C-alpha positions in Angstrom: 9.6 -23.0 19.0 5.9 -23.0 19.9 3.7 -25.0 17.5 0.4 -23.7 16.0 -2.5 -25.7 14.6 -4.4 -23.6 12.1 -8.0 -24.4 11.1 -9.3 -23.0 7.8 -12.3 -23.4 5.5 -11.4 -21.3 2.5 -8.6 -19.4 0.6 -6.3 -19.2 3.6 -5.4 -15.5 3.4 -5.1 -15.3 7.2 -2.9 -18.4 7.1 -0.7 -16.9 4.5 -0.4 -13.7 6.6 0.8 -15.8 9.6 3.3 -17.8 7.5 4.8 -14.7 6.0 5.2 -13.1 9.4 6.9 -16.3 10.7 9.2 -16.3 7.7 10.1 -12.6 8.3 10.9 -13.3 11.9 8.0 -11.2 13.1 6.1 -14.1 14.8 8.1 -16.6 16.8 6.1 -19.8 16.1 5.8 -22.7 13.7 2.7 -23.9 11.9 2.8 -27.6 12.6 -0.6 -28.6 11.1 -3.3 -27.1 8.9 -6.7 -28.6 9.0 -9.5 -27.7 6.6 -13.2 -28.4 6.8 -13.2 -28.1 3.0 -11.1 -30.3 0.7 -11.1 -27.7 -2.0 -9.8 -24.9 0.2 -6.9 -23.1 -1.4 -5.4 -22.7 2.1 -4.4 -26.4 1.9 -2.2 -25.6 -1.2 -0.6 -22.6 0.6 0.5 -24.9 3.4 1.7 -27.7 1.1 3.8 -25.3 -0.9 5.8 -24.8 2.3 5.9 -28.5 3.2 3.5 -28.0 6.1 1.3 -30.9 7.0 -2.2 -30.1 5.6 -5.3 -32.3 5.9 -9.0 -32.2 5.3 -11.4 -33.1 8.1 -15.0 -32.9 6.7 -17.8 -32.6 9.3 -20.1 -34.6 7.0 -18.1 -37.7 7.8 -19.0 -37.6 11.4 -22.4 -38.3 13.2 -22.3 -35.2 15.5 -20.5 -32.0 16.1 -19.0 -33.6 19.2 -17.5 -36.5 17.2 -16.2 -34.1 14.6 -14.6 -31.9 17.2 -12.9 -34.8 18.9 -11.5 -36.0 15.5 -10.0 -32.5 14.9 -8.5 -32.3 18.4 -7.0 -35.8 18.1 -5.1 -34.7 15.0 -4.0 -31.6 16.8 -2.9 -33.7 19.8 -0.8 -35.8 17.4 0.9 -32.7 16.0 1.8 -31.5 19.5 0.4 -28.0 19.0 0.6 -25.4 21.7 -2.2 -23.1 20.3 -5.1 -23.7 17.9 -5.9 -20.8 15.6 -9.3 -20.6 13.8 -8.5 -18.5 10.8 -11.6 -18.4 8.6 -12.9 -21.7 10.0 -16.6 -21.9 9.4 -17.6 -24.8 11.5 -18.8 -24.7 15.1 -16.7 -26.9 17.3 -16.8 -28.2 20.9 -13.6 -27.4 22.7 -12.4 -30.2 25.0 -11.3 -29.3 28.5 -7.7 -30.1 27.7 -7.7 -27.2 25.2 -9.4 -24.7 27.4 -7.6 -21.4 26.9 -5.6 -22.8 24.0 -7.9 -22.0 21.0 -8.4 -18.6 19.5 -10.6 -17.2 16.7 -10.7 -14.1 14.6 -14.2 -12.6 14.0 -15.0 -9.8 11.6 -17.0 -7.6 14.0 -16.6 -5.9 17.4 -18.1 -8.7 19.5 -20.5 -9.2 21.1 -22.1 -7.2 18.3 -22.9 -9.2 15.1 -21.7 -12.6 16.5 -23.3 -16.0 16.9 -24.5 -18.7 14.6 -24.8 -17.7 11.0 -22.7 -14.6 11.5 -19.6 -15.1 9.4 -17.9 -13.5 6.4 -20.1 -11.2 4.3 -23.1 -12.0 6.5 -21.5 -10.0 9.2 -20.7 -7.0 7.0 -24.1 -7.0 5.5 -25.7 -7.0 8.9 -23.5 -4.1 10.1 -24.5 -2.0 7.1 -28.2 -2.9 7.5 -28.1 -1.9 11.2 -26.8 1.6 10.4 -23.8 1.1 12.8 -21.1 3.7 12.3 -18.2 1.6 13.7 -17.3 -2.0 13.0 -14.0 -3.9 13.2 -12.6 -7.3 14.3 -12.1 -9.3 17.4 -9.7 -11.9 18.5 -11.1 -14.1 21.3 -10.5 -17.3 23.1 -12.9 -20.0 21.8 -15.4 -21.5 24.3 -18.5 -23.6 23.7 -20.5 -20.4 23.5 -20.4 -19.4 19.9 -18.4 -16.1 19.6 -18.8 -15.7 23.3 -15.3 -16.4 24.6 -13.0 -13.9 26.4 -11.8 -11.1 24.2 -8.0 -10.7 23.6 -7.9 -7.8 21.2 -10.3 -5.6 19.1 -9.6 -3.1 16.4 -12.2 -0.6 15.1 -13.0 0.5 11.6 -15.2 3.4 10.6 -18.2 2.5 8.5 -18.0 5.0 5.7 -20.9 6.5 3.7 -21.3 4.5 0.6 -19.7 1.4 2.0 -20.6 -2.0 0.5 -20.1 -5.3 2.2 -17.0 -5.7 0.0 -15.4 -2.4 0.8 -16.1 -2.7 4.5 -14.8 -6.3 4.5 -11.6 -5.2 2.9 -10.9 -2.6 5.6 -11.8 -4.9 8.4 -9.6 -7.6 6.9 -6.6 -5.2 6.9 -7.1 -4.9 10.7 -7.4 -8.7 11.1 -4.0 -9.0 9.4 -2.5 -7.1 12.4 -4.7 -8.2 15.2 -4.4 -12.0 14.8 -0.6 -12.3 14.8 -0.4 -9.8 17.7 -2.8 -11.8 19.8 -1.0 -15.0 19.0 2.3 -13.4 20.1 0.7 -12.2 23.3 -0.6 -15.7 24.1 2.6 -17.5 23.3 4.7 -15.1 25.4 2.6 -15.9 28.5 1.4 -12.3 28.6 -2.3 -13.2 29.0 -4.4 -14.5 31.8 -8.1 -15.4 31.6 -10.2 -14.2 34.5 -13.8 -15.2 33.9 -15.0 -13.3 30.7 -12.0 -10.9 30.8 -8.5 -11.3 29.5 -5.8 -9.6 31.5 -2.5 -8.6 30.1 0.0 -9.5 32.8 3.3 -8.9 31.0 4.2 -5.9 28.8 4.6 -7.1 25.2 
């Protein structure tokens, strides 16, 4: 069974989705470790209720983003994870070479639009509405040391409706995230994906 390390910062709704799919046999994986940047994150409680190792790693305790990132990845090393999943993780990290192509993130827009530093959560949806865009959505991508710039695995589109608020748009985008993230994880773990520069190729039907 392949092992996942899941990084969170908040309520852990995406984590809960992954755990439920694993329990139903829809995703062949095991969550070996949950790491949170926020000690008050409810996602930690979701993990502990299932006897999953759950720890806090606060960036404020480290002198630099590089030191913080190395501490995170040392813990992931110790857990023996095969894939790191950023599921609502709000800190920018540096991915060490040994984890290249082994870290994925879910972002609430159709990258490269509405990505980069400061673009997370409702900031994204507010920016989409302010821009007048008619389509938004979500993106699952490999994480590199370019913020939101890694190779794209999967995208799902959502129509921006007249009268949408950041809340209503966020709810529809999140519904697509619930499908896109476990599907991308399954593709990666099956060996169906190959990274070629900025593009992800699907090399096995899945």
